[in-house]
C-alpha positions, -999 to +999 in steps of 0.1 A: +847+176-164+816+154-161+784+173-159+759+144-160+771+113-143+739+094-152+745+098-189+783+103-189+780+139-205+809+162-202+813+200-206+830+193-239+800+172-251+776+202-242+799+227-259+803+206-291+766+199-294+757+236-289+782+246-316+775+218-341+737+214-337+727+249-325+714+238-292+703+268-271+683+255-242+682+229-215+653+213-232+675+210-264+703+194-243+678+170-227+663+159-261+696+155-278+720+144-251+698+131-223+712+156-199+690+160-168+667+132-179+675+108-150+681+123-115+682+159-126+711+170-104+731+182-134+705+206-147+719+238-132+755+229-142+745+220-177+725+251-182+755+271-170+779+254-194+754+260-222+749+297-214+786+303-211+791+286-245+763+308-261+779+339-246+813+330-260+799+324-295+777+354-294+745+335-295+732+343-261+696+353-258+692+390-261+727+394-275+713+410-307+688+432-289+716+443-265+738+453-295+709+474-310+703+491-277+740+500-274+740+515-309 
């Protein structure tokens, strides 16, 4: 699915960049892929795809601290 029509960025592009390049913020996506650098309408969706990807890969913010708190 296309996330950013202005830059032709898909969910897969975001997931691959997060996995391959370690992107972990909307700013990273903007700098690397150009997401949300034109009209900005895609920012919320792009952030959601990125956060979902980080959760799936165990790299979500606070994941390590949450694991420590549960132990």
